[in-house]
Structure formats: structure tokens, C-alpha cells
All heavy atoms as an XYZ file, in Angstrom:
774
protein
N     329.722    -90.616    147.390
C     328.707    -90.181    148.330
C     329.139    -90.472    149.770
O     328.833    -89.699    150.668
C     327.375    -90.876    148.020
C     326.728    -90.448    146.708
S     326.420    -88.689    146.568
C     325.160    -88.481    147.770
N     329.824    -91.596    149.964
C     330.267    -91.958    151.303
C     331.266    -90.967    151.869
O     331.232    -90.643    153.060
N     332.158    -90.487    151.026
C     333.162    -89.518    151.470
C     332.489    -88.192    151.831
O     332.834    -87.563    152.836
C     334.234    -89.319    150.374
C     335.152    -88.185    150.716
C     335.016    -90.604    150.174
N     331.522    -87.763    151.044
C     330.779    -86.538    151.359
C     330.003    -86.690    152.666
O     329.934    -85.763    153.475
C     329.833    -86.172    150.216
C     330.501    -85.718    148.923
C     329.462    -85.568    147.818
C     331.260    -84.425    149.125
N     329.430    -87.868    152.880
C     328.707    -88.147    154.113
C     329.642    -88.109    155.321
O     329.317    -87.509    156.350
C     328.024    -89.520    154.007
O     327.470    -89.896    155.237
N     330.796    -88.738    155.210
C     331.764    -88.733    156.306
C     332.271    -87.325    156.584
O     332.418    -86.926    157.744
C     332.929    -89.665    155.979
N     332.524    -86.556    155.540
C     332.944    -85.172    155.711
C     331.886    -84.351    156.426
O     332.198    -83.537    157.304
N     330.621    -84.572    156.081
C     329.523    -83.870    156.734
C     329.421    -84.258    158.203
O     329.219    -83.404    159.074
C     328.211    -84.157    156.005
C     327.026    -83.431    156.571
C     327.003    -82.049    156.632
C     325.933    -84.128    157.025
C     325.900    -81.370    157.139
C     324.829    -83.470    157.535
C     324.814    -82.087    157.592
N     329.573    -85.536    158.502
C     329.538    -85.987    159.889
C     330.658    -85.376    160.713
O     330.452    -84.953    161.851
N     331.833    -85.309    160.117
C     332.991    -84.738    160.821
C     332.865    -83.231    161.001
O     332.947    -82.716    162.114
C     334.280    -85.050    160.068
C     334.855    -86.446    160.233
C     336.007    -86.658    159.268
C     335.313    -86.656    161.664
N     332.677    -82.520    159.891
C     332.731    -81.055    159.937
C     331.401    -80.406    160.311
O     331.383    -79.269    160.766
C     333.215    -80.511    158.608
C     334.691    -80.848    158.360
C     335.226    -80.190    157.147
C     335.476    -78.734    157.379
N     336.075    -78.063    156.229
N     330.301    -81.094    160.131
C     329.004    -80.527    160.476
C     328.572    -80.832    161.898
O     327.752    -80.118    162.472
N     329.127    -81.902    162.482
C     328.694    -82.313    163.811
C     329.856    -82.453    164.801
O     329.888    -81.794    165.827
C     327.935    -83.646    163.738
C     326.619    -83.555    163.036
C     326.509    -83.881    161.697
C     325.482    -83.138    163.707
C     325.293    -83.792    161.045
C     324.261    -83.046    163.068
C     324.163    -83.374    161.724
N     330.796    -83.341    164.512
C     331.785    -83.721    165.523
C     332.839    -82.658    165.798
O     333.029    -82.241    166.944
C     332.462    -85.034    165.122
C     331.539    -86.254    164.970
C     332.350    -87.480    164.620
C     330.734    -86.482    166.215
N     333.575    -82.240    164.798
C     334.712    -81.330    165.001
C     334.315    -80.017    165.663
O     334.939    -79.624    166.659
C     335.463    -81.087    163.669
C     336.127    -82.376    163.198
C     336.498    -79.987    163.833
C     336.730    -82.294    161.808
N     333.273    -79.313    165.184
C     332.964    -78.021    165.800
C     332.491    -78.127    167.251
O     332.538    -77.154    167.994
C     331.865    -77.431    164.923
C     331.525    -78.424    163.910
C     332.423    -79.594    164.036
N     332.039    -79.308    167.658
C     331.504    -79.472    169.000
C     332.427    -80.261    169.922
O     332.044    -80.603    171.038
C     330.129    -80.141    168.924
C     329.128    -79.238    168.249
O     328.790    -78.185    168.758
N     328.679    -79.626    167.057
N     333.628    -80.579    169.453
C     334.611    -81.247    170.296
C     334.364    -82.724    170.523
O     334.883    -83.295    171.481
N     333.583    -83.372    169.673
C     333.358    -84.804    169.790
C     334.456    -85.551    169.034
O     334.984    -85.054    168.048
C     332.002    -85.183    169.203
C     330.864    -85.045    170.174
C     330.611    -83.852    170.818
C     330.030    -86.118    170.429
C     329.567    -83.703    171.697
C     328.970    -85.995    171.307
C     328.735    -84.787    171.943
N     334.779    -86.752    169.493
C     335.824    -87.569    168.880
C     335.196    -88.857    168.380
O     334.407    -89.498    169.078
C     336.941    -87.890    169.903
C     337.561    -86.628    170.460
C     337.998    -88.793    169.293
C     338.308    -85.788    169.465
N     335.566    -89.263    167.194
C     335.125    -90.519    166.592
C     336.070    -91.635    167.041
O     337.088    -91.382    167.674
C     335.142    -90.365    165.062
C     334.507    -91.537    164.351
O     333.570    -92.133    164.905
O     334.951    -91.851    163.236
N     335.769    -92.850    166.671
C     336.645    -93.973    166.972
C     337.566    -94.285    165.809
O     337.497    -93.662    164.745
N     338.454    -95.227    166.001
C     339.335    -95.702    164.944
C     340.403    -94.708    164.541
O     340.819    -93.845    165.314
N     340.857    -94.842    163.308
C     341.921    -93.983    162.786
C     341.460    -92.531    162.706
O     342.227    -91.612    162.984
C     342.377    -94.482    161.391
C     342.948    -95.885    161.494
C     343.379    -93.534    160.768
C     344.132    -96.011    162.426
N     340.208    -92.310    162.382
C     339.693    -90.948    162.337
C     339.744    -90.313    163.723
O     340.120    -89.142    163.872
C     338.251    -90.923    161.794
O     338.217    -91.611    160.545
C     337.746    -89.512    161.624
N     339.395    -91.064    164.744
C     339.455    -90.563    166.111
C     340.870    -90.260    166.558
O     341.127    -89.230    167.208
N     341.805    -91.130    166.210
C     343.213    -90.886    166.532
C     343.693    -89.628    165.810
O     344.389    -88.794    166.393
C     344.073    -92.107    166.168
C     343.708    -93.281    167.068
C     345.559    -91.786    166.278
C     344.299    -94.608    166.632
N     343.299    -89.472    164.565
C     343.663    -88.275    163.805
C     343.083    -87.021    164.451
O     343.768    -85.996    164.546
C     343.162    -88.385    162.364
O     343.721    -89.488    161.718
N     341.828    -87.093    164.899
C     341.199    -85.954    165.559
C     341.919    -85.590    166.854
O     342.148    -84.411    167.138
C     339.729    -86.252    165.858
C     338.764    -86.189    164.680
C     337.421    -86.794    165.057
C     338.591    -84.763    164.228
N     342.277    -86.597    167.651
C     342.986    -86.336    168.909
C     344.331    -85.653    168.669
O     344.672    -84.678    169.339
C     343.204    -87.639    169.675
C     341.999    -88.203    170.400
C     342.309    -89.596    170.936
C     341.568    -87.287    171.511
N     345.080    -86.175    167.721
C     346.385    -85.588    167.417
C     346.214    -84.170    166.867
O     346.970    -83.260    167.226
C     347.192    -86.480    166.454
C     347.530    -87.806    167.139
C     348.460    -85.779    165.980
C     348.134    -88.849    166.218
N     345.207    -83.969    166.027
C     344.928    -82.641    165.470
C     344.620    -81.632    166.581
O     345.120    -80.501    166.569
C     343.758    -82.720    164.492
C     343.210    -81.404    164.069
N     343.903    -80.531    163.267
C     342.038    -80.800    164.360
C     343.169    -79.447    163.071
N     342.038    -79.592    163.730
N     343.806    -82.032    167.540
C     343.433    -81.136    168.633
C     344.648    -80.787    169.492
O     344.829    -79.639    169.891
C     342.321    -81.772    169.493
C     341.011    -81.797    168.707
C     342.140    -81.025    170.816
C     339.935    -82.655    169.321
N     345.497    -81.756    169.746
C     346.642    -81.534    170.630
C     347.827    -80.852    169.946
O     348.628    -80.214    170.609
C     347.103    -82.863    171.240
C     346.106    -83.448    172.214
C     345.851    -82.542    173.407
O     346.815    -81.970    173.931
O     344.682    -82.400    173.799
N     347.955    -81.001    168.631
C     349.162    -80.506    167.963
C     348.910    -79.469    166.878
O     349.853    -78.887    166.369
C     349.917    -81.678    167.338
O     349.155    -82.220    166.273
N     347.686    -79.264    166.470
C     347.339    -78.344    165.381
C     347.927    -78.750    164.029
O     348.056    -77.929    163.133
C     347.733    -76.902    165.705
C     346.833    -76.311    166.778
O     345.650    -76.712    166.842
O     347.302    -75.445    167.530
N     348.312    -80.015    163.885
C     348.689    -80.542    162.566
C     347.391    -80.658    161.766
O     346.368    -81.081    162.309
C     349.381    -81.916    162.690
C     350.680    -81.787    163.492
C     349.654    -82.519    161.313
C     351.312    -83.126    163.839
N     347.392    -80.287    160.493
C     346.155    -80.355    159.704
C     345.532    -81.754    159.717
O     346.218    -82.767    159.544
C     346.602    -79.976    158.293
C     347.866    -79.212    158.485
C     348.511    -79.764    159.713
N     344.223    -81.796    159.932
C     343.505    -83.064    160.027
C     343.636    -83.885    158.750
O     343.802    -85.103    158.808
C     342.034    -82.809    160.355
C     341.160    -84.039    160.529
C     341.688    -84.935    161.650
C     339.725    -83.635    160.785
N     343.582    -83.241    157.604
C     343.687    -83.962    156.331
C     345.011    -84.707    156.230
O     345.058    -85.871    155.802
C     343.529    -82.998    155.166
N     346.088    -84.074    156.636
C     347.409    -84.711    156.612
C     347.462    -85.895    157.575
O     347.999    -86.959    157.249
C     348.485    -83.683    156.963
C     349.912    -84.199    157.046
C     350.378    -84.677    155.681
C     350.834    -83.119    157.572
N     346.878    -85.742    158.742
C     346.878    -86.823    159.724
C     346.063    -88.024    159.251
O     346.466    -89.168    159.457
C     346.336    -86.316    161.062
C     347.250    -85.389    161.827
C     346.505    -84.743    162.968
C     348.475    -86.130    162.325
N     344.927    -87.768    158.623
C     344.092    -88.866    158.128
C     344.879    -89.720    157.145
O     344.868    -90.949    157.220
C     342.790    -88.323    157.496
C     341.864    -87.783    158.589
C     342.085    -89.392    156.676
C     340.649    -87.052    158.071
N     345.574    -89.080    156.232
C     346.362    -89.817    155.236
C     347.553    -90.530    155.890
O     347.778    -91.718    155.668
C     346.839    -88.875    154.108
C     347.803    -89.575    153.182
C     345.652    -88.332    153.334
N     348.294    -89.816    156.718
C     349.521    -90.355    157.302
C     349.254    -91.547    158.214
O     349.941    -92.561    158.131
C     350.252    -89.247    158.100
O     350.487    -88.153    157.233
C     351.555    -89.759    158.659
N     348.266    -91.434    159.073
C     347.996    -92.508    160.021
C     347.396    -93.729    159.320
O     347.553    -94.857    159.790
C     347.111    -91.993    161.173
C     347.885    -90.923    161.949
C     346.694    -93.113    162.098
C     347.097    -90.213    163.005
N     346.749    -93.539    158.195
C     346.194    -94.661    157.442
C     347.237    -95.413    156.617
O     346.988    -96.543    156.197
C     345.070    -94.185    156.519
C     343.735    -94.213    157.199
O     343.243    -95.271    157.568
N     343.146    -93.043    157.378
N     348.402    -94.812    156.353
C     349.404    -95.446    155.485
C     349.810    -96.859    155.904
O     349.847    -97.760    155.053
C     350.640    -94.557    155.360
C     350.495    -93.356    154.433
C     351.760    -92.507    154.465
C     350.180    -93.792    153.022
N     350.122    -97.109    157.184
C     350.502    -98.492    157.536
C     349.395    -99.503    157.257
O     349.671   -100.641    156.868
C     350.793    -98.420    159.038
C     350.937    -96.995    159.370
C     350.240    -96.210    158.315
N     348.158    -99.078    157.415
C     347.037    -99.990    157.178
C     346.816   -100.227    155.684
O     346.389   -101.310    155.277
C     345.778    -99.452    157.853
C     345.958    -99.334    159.339
C     346.176    -98.102    159.915
C     345.962   -100.459    160.143
C     346.375    -97.985    161.272
C     346.162   -100.365    161.501
C     346.369    -99.125    162.078
N     347.102    -99.232    154.881
C     347.033    -99.413    153.428
C     348.087   -100.418    152.981
O     347.810   -101.318    152.179
C     347.199    -98.067    152.699
C     345.998    -97.176    152.964
C     347.388    -98.277    151.201
C     346.162    -95.753    152.493
N     349.295   -100.281    153.511
C     350.364   -101.229    153.169
C     350.030   -102.639    153.632
O     350.273   -103.620    152.919
C     351.690   -100.766    153.774
C     352.243    -99.459    153.218
C     353.467    -99.014    154.012
C     352.564    -99.589    151.753
N     349.477   -102.751    154.832
C     349.073   -104.062    155.338
C     347.969   -104.660    154.463
O     347.987   -105.853    154.156
C     348.600   -103.921    156.782
C     348.275   -105.203    157.522
C     349.514   -106.083    157.631
C     347.720   -104.884    158.890
N     347.011   -103.824    154.060
C     345.950   -104.283    153.173
C     346.490   -104.731    151.828
O     346.010   -105.703    151.237
N     347.510   -104.028    151.330
C     348.147   -104.406    150.063
C     348.723   -105.819    150.164
O     348.556   -106.633    149.264
C     349.248   -103.406    149.720
C     349.887   -103.606    148.376
C     350.739   -104.609    148.008
C     349.705   -102.803    147.213
N     351.109   -104.459    146.705
C     350.493   -103.350    146.183
C     348.981   -101.656    146.960
C     350.557   -102.803    144.921
C     349.041   -101.115    145.694
C     349.824   -101.687    144.686
N     349.394   -106.102    151.286
C     350.029   -107.410    151.470
C     349.017   -108.519    151.758
O     349.138   -109.628    151.243
C     351.034   -107.352    152.622
C     352.231   -106.506    152.330
C     353.129   -106.361    153.548
O     352.749   -106.693    154.661
N     354.331   -105.854    153.320
N     348.020   -108.229    152.586
C     347.113   -109.260    153.057
C     345.871   -109.446    152.182
O     345.372   -110.561    152.056
C     346.663   -108.955    154.494
C     347.794   -108.949    155.484
C     348.435   -110.312    155.646
O     347.769   -111.334    155.681
N     349.760   -110.329    155.695
N     345.357   -108.371    151.616
C     344.098   -108.450    150.879
C     344.306   -108.329    149.379
O     343.739   -109.093    148.611
C     343.096   -107.394    151.384
C     342.807   -107.646    152.868
C     341.815   -107.413    150.574
C     341.995   -106.583    153.533
N     345.116   -107.362    148.967
C     345.373   -107.247    147.542
C     345.522   -105.812    147.067
O     345.226   -104.856    147.767
N     345.987   -105.719    145.843
C     346.292   -104.442    145.212
C     345.041   -103.598    144.980
O     345.020   -102.410    145.253
C     347.025   -104.703    143.902
C     347.560   -103.473    143.231
C     348.313   -103.833    141.956
N     347.552   -103.291    140.841
C     346.882   -103.980    139.933
N     346.899   -105.280    139.945
N     346.217   -103.387    138.976
N     343.975   -104.206    144.464
C     342.745   -103.479    144.139
C     342.141   -102.859    145.407
O     341.732   -101.693    145.401
C     341.721   -104.403    143.453
C     342.289   -104.971    142.154
C     340.406   -103.676    143.209
C     342.608   -103.921    141.117
N     342.103   -103.630    146.490
C     341.579   -103.124    147.757
C     342.375   -101.908    148.217
O     341.802   -100.902    148.654
C     341.629   -104.223    148.824
C     341.266   -103.750    150.198
C     339.943   -103.606    150.566
C     342.258   -103.441    151.126
C     339.603   -103.162    151.832
C     341.931   -102.989    152.385
C     340.599   -102.860    152.744
N     343.673   -101.985    148.134
C     344.530   -100.882    148.571
C     344.358    -99.644    147.701
O     344.337    -98.520    148.219
C     345.994   -101.315    148.580
O     346.201   -102.272    149.571
N     344.227    -99.837    146.424
C     344.029    -98.696    145.524
C     342.704    -98.003    145.815
O     342.638    -96.769    145.892
C     344.135    -99.136    144.048
C     345.580    -99.532    143.739
C     343.641    -98.033    143.115
C     345.773   -100.205    142.405
N     341.644    -98.778    146.030
C     340.351    -98.188    146.382
C     340.426    -97.470    147.728
O     339.835    -96.401    147.908
C     339.270    -99.269    146.423
C     338.890    -99.781    145.053
C     337.819   -100.851    145.159
C     337.441   -101.391    143.807
N     336.403   -102.437    143.896
N     341.164    -98.039    148.669
C     341.339    -97.404    149.980
C     342.105    -96.099    149.858
O     341.753    -95.100    150.496
C     342.073    -98.341    150.941
O     341.308    -99.487    151.199
N     343.146    -96.087    149.047
C     343.926    -94.864    148.832
C     343.043    -93.769    148.248
O     343.098    -92.614    148.679
C     345.144    -95.142    147.917
C     346.174    -95.988    148.656
C     345.764    -93.842    147.418
C     347.255    -96.566    147.763
N     342.220    -94.125    147.286
C     341.316    -93.148    146.664
C     340.332    -92.593    147.696
O     340.151    -91.378    147.809
C     340.583    -93.773    145.462
C     341.572    -94.063    144.333
C     339.445    -92.868    144.982
C     341.015    -94.939    143.232
N     339.709    -93.477    148.483
C     338.720    -93.034    149.467
C     339.352    -92.177    150.559
O     338.794    -91.130    150.939
C     338.031    -94.245    150.087
N     340.502    -92.580    151.064
C     341.179    -91.824    152.116
C     341.637    -90.467    151.592
O     341.502    -89.441    152.276
C     342.347    -92.644    152.696
C     341.794    -93.839    153.460
C     343.243    -91.793    153.583
C     342.811    -94.913    153.764
N     342.162    -90.442    150.384
C     342.595    -89.176    149.791
C     341.416    -88.240    149.562
O     341.515    -87.031    149.814
C     343.317    -89.427    148.466
O     344.454    -90.216    148.672
N     340.303    -88.771    149.100
C     339.110    -87.950    148.897
C     338.581    -87.401    150.223
O     338.188    -86.235    150.304
C     338.013    -88.743    148.184
C     338.204    -88.953    146.691
C     337.140    -89.903    146.154
C     338.151    -87.639    145.955
N     338.578    -88.233    151.272
C     338.131    -87.752    152.577
C     339.039    -86.635    153.075
O     338.561    -85.613    153.570
C     338.080    -88.894    153.595
C     337.659    -88.472    155.009
C     336.253    -87.871    155.000
C     337.751    -89.658    155.950
N     340.336    -86.816    152.932
C     341.279    -85.781    153.359
C     341.041    -84.486    152.578
O     341.044    -83.388    153.153
C     342.713    -86.262    153.180
N     340.809    -84.603    151.286
C     340.542    -83.432    150.455
C     339.255    -82.728    150.889
O     339.222    -81.506    151.032
C     340.463    -83.845    148.982
C     340.133    -82.714    148.062
C     341.103    -81.780    147.717
C     338.856    -82.567    147.549
C     340.803    -80.724    146.873
C     338.539    -81.517    146.709
C     339.514    -80.590    146.364
N     338.206    -83.512    151.108
C     336.908    -82.957    151.518
C     337.038    -82.227    152.854
O     336.528    -81.122    153.030
C     335.853    -84.083    151.624
C     335.549    -84.670    150.253
C     334.594    -83.615    152.323
C     334.852    -83.753    149.299
N     337.737    -82.846    153.806
C     337.906    -82.237    155.126
C     338.706    -80.941    155.021
O     338.431    -79.973    155.727
C     338.571    -83.238    156.101
C     339.047    -82.569    157.362
C     337.600    -84.361    156.436
N     339.682    -80.908    154.133
C     340.529    -79.724    154.002
C     339.857    -78.590    153.240
O     340.103    -77.418    153.530
C     341.839    -80.098    153.313
N     338.994    -78.911    152.283
C     338.521    -77.894    151.342
C     337.053    -77.509    151.517
O     336.731    -76.323    151.510
C     338.768    -78.374    149.892
C     338.157    -77.443    148.891
C     340.251    -78.526    149.648
N     336.163    -78.472    151.644
C     334.734    -78.167    151.645
C     334.264    -77.570    152.972
O     334.508    -78.154    154.027
C     333.911    -79.421    151.370
C     333.640    -79.778    149.938
C     332.758    -81.006    149.852
C     333.024    -78.649    149.169
N     333.579    -76.449    152.920
C     332.982    -75.912    154.151
C     331.610    -76.551    154.394
O     330.788    -76.630    153.490
C     332.841    -74.428    153.853
C     332.676    -74.360    152.374
C     333.460    -75.527    151.808
N     331.403    -77.040    155.587
C     330.100    -77.581    155.977
C     329.537    -76.695    157.079
O     330.282    -76.226    157.936
C     330.234    -79.010    156.520
C     330.487    -80.062    155.481
C     331.768    -80.527    155.230
C     329.441    -80.619    154.763
C     332.002    -81.503    154.283
C     329.664    -81.608    153.814
C     330.948    -82.044    153.585
O     331.172    -83.017    152.645
N     328.229    -76.493    157.113
C     327.645    -75.697    158.196
C     327.604    -76.506    159.494
O     327.463    -77.732    159.463
C     326.230    -75.406    157.699
C     325.910    -76.567    156.814
C     327.227    -76.933    156.157
N     327.737    -75.830    160.609
C     327.543    -76.481    161.902
C     326.036    -76.636    162.079
O     325.299    -75.656    162.061
C     328.145    -75.651    163.051
C     327.875    -76.307    164.385
C     329.632    -75.464    162.831
N     325.582    -77.873    162.212
C     324.149    -78.150    162.184
C     323.482    -77.912    163.531
O     322.411    -77.310    163.599
C     323.897    -79.599    161.704
C     322.428    -79.925    161.693
C     324.502    -79.800    160.318
N     324.092    -78.376    164.613
C     323.472    -78.266    165.925
C     324.532    -78.241    167.016
O     325.676    -78.638    166.777
C     322.488    -79.424    166.175
O     321.845    -79.230    167.439
C     323.189    -80.764    166.186
N     324.120    -77.796    168.193
C     324.983    -77.838    169.364
C     324.445    -78.801    170.420
O     324.996    -78.904    171.504
C     325.137    -76.435    169.973
C     325.935    -75.537    169.063
O     326.876    -75.966    168.404
N     325.549    -74.276    168.996
N     323.353    -79.473    170.119
C     322.753    -80.435    171.039
C     323.600    -81.709    171.074
O     323.818    -82.344    170.046
C     321.327    -80.751    170.591
C     320.633    -81.696    171.537
O     320.765    -82.923    171.329
O     319.980    -81.216    172.479
N     324.079    -82.065    172.251
C     325.037    -83.170    172.395
C     324.469    -84.504    171.910
O     325.164    -85.283    171.272
C     325.506    -83.301    173.850
C     326.157    -82.052    174.400
C     327.406    -81.698    173.646
C     328.065    -80.484    174.265
N     329.025    -79.853    173.399
N     323.210    -84.784    172.208
C     322.613    -86.042    171.777
C     322.515    -86.102    170.256
O     322.874    -87.118    169.642
C     321.234    -86.226    172.409
C     320.495    -87.508    172.003
C     321.275    -88.741    172.441
C     319.097    -87.521    172.588
N     322.063    -85.015    169.652
C     321.953    -84.986    168.192
C     323.318    -85.074    167.519
O     323.455    -85.712    166.473
C     321.212    -83.728    167.739
C     319.732    -83.641    168.118
C     319.154    -82.310    167.688
C     318.965    -84.799    167.530
N     324.321    -84.446    168.126
C     325.682    -84.527    167.580
C     326.154    -85.966    167.562
O     326.667    -86.453    166.546
C     326.657    -83.658    168.402
C     326.319    -82.188    168.248
C     328.100    -83.927    167.997
C     326.975    -81.315    169.304
N     325.967    -86.656    168.675
C     326.421    -88.047    168.770
C     325.669    -88.954    167.792
O     326.271    -89.767    167.089
C     326.252    -88.557    170.195
N     324.355    -88.797    167.730
C     323.537    -89.666    166.872
C     323.806    -89.395    165.394
O     324.138    -90.306    164.631
C     322.033    -89.497    167.190
C     321.177    -90.202    166.151
C     321.732    -90.017    168.577
N     323.686    -88.130    164.985
C     323.805    -87.831    163.562
C     325.261    -87.805    163.088
O     325.544    -88.172    161.948
C     323.095    -86.520    163.213
C     321.599    -86.675    163.223
C     320.844    -86.121    164.240
C     320.966    -87.397    162.236
C     319.470    -86.281    164.261
C     319.601    -87.566    162.245
C     318.844    -87.007    163.260
N     326.176    -87.386    163.942
C     327.581    -87.467    163.574
C     328.005    -88.904    163.319
O     328.643    -89.221    162.319
N     327.598    -89.797    164.223
C     327.863    -91.227    164.029
C     327.154    -91.802    162.823
O     327.710    -92.613    162.085
N     325.924    -91.368    162.593
C     325.170    -91.850    161.439
C     325.851    -91.493    160.130
O     326.042    -92.341    159.257
C     323.734    -91.268    161.455
C     322.955    -91.566    160.213
C     322.378    -92.808    160.018
C     322.809    -90.602    159.224
C     321.678    -93.088    158.860
C     322.108    -90.868    158.071
C     321.525    -92.121    157.893
N     326.237    -90.228    159.992
C     326.860    -89.800    158.732
C     328.237    -90.402    158.542
O     328.652    -90.659    157.415
C     326.884    -88.276    158.625
C     325.549    -87.682    158.285
C     324.833    -86.989    159.236
C     325.012    -87.847    157.026
C     323.589    -86.453    158.933
C     323.782    -87.320    156.698
C     323.053    -86.626    157.661
N     328.975    -90.631    159.608
C     330.273    -91.297    159.473
C     330.112    -92.778    159.152
O     330.908    -93.352    158.424
C     331.100    -91.121    160.746
C     331.800    -89.785    160.842
C     332.366    -89.591    162.228
C     332.887    -89.679    159.819
N     329.073    -93.390    159.688
C     328.857    -94.821    159.441
C     328.408    -95.082    158.005
O     328.587    -96.199    157.507
C     327.811    -95.361    160.404
N     327.865    -94.086    157.335
C     327.440    -94.260    155.953
C     328.622    -94.397    155.005
O     328.475    -94.868    153.896
C     326.553    -93.089    155.507
C     325.254    -92.988    156.276
C     324.451    -94.259    156.209
O     324.208    -94.807    155.150
N     324.028    -94.744    157.358
N     329.774    -93.945    155.436
C     330.971    -94.028    154.596
C     331.465    -95.410    154.658
O     331.914    -96.136    154.001
C     332.031    -93.058    155.099
């Protein structure tokens, strides 16, 4: 459910209206906008060093769950069509952040 929520926040609010999220997702969005590299590929690629660090510092189970969640988010962003919900900047910021924070 969290991955579907994050996908909805990204594709239903932020991406179509030019808003950028924070963290690795935000870095992926910036690179995607500037280079036209597929967002799904960037989400996975930029997260790889952090998955490896998590494997070393936290453990194998944490990293495996992270790999599954990141891969599912990349798949959802690449495949599922979401409707653009609104063009109101305040609503985009509030609800886009809300749906991403649920993940």
C-alpha cells in the first residue's frame, strides 16, 4: 500500500506539476528532468549505495526489504498510470507530500 501511495503522490501530484520531493526521490526527479533518463531507473540506481550501506550497517533483512520496496516503487512509477488530480499549488504540496509520507 505504501508503494501505491508514493506512486500516487509522485505521478498524481508532483511530477505533472513540476514539484520536486526531497531525498533520493528528489535527486532522481531532478536528474530525470534535466537528462530525460527514465525516473524508474534513476530511483533504483541512486538508491544502490544506500542499500549496500544498509546491508553492512543494519543487516541483510533490512536491505532485502528495501530492495523489494524500491523495485516496486520503480515498477509502479514506470507502469501504472495515475490521473493528474489538481493544478492548485497548495494542494499539490500538501497532498503530494502526504501521499509520499505514507510510504
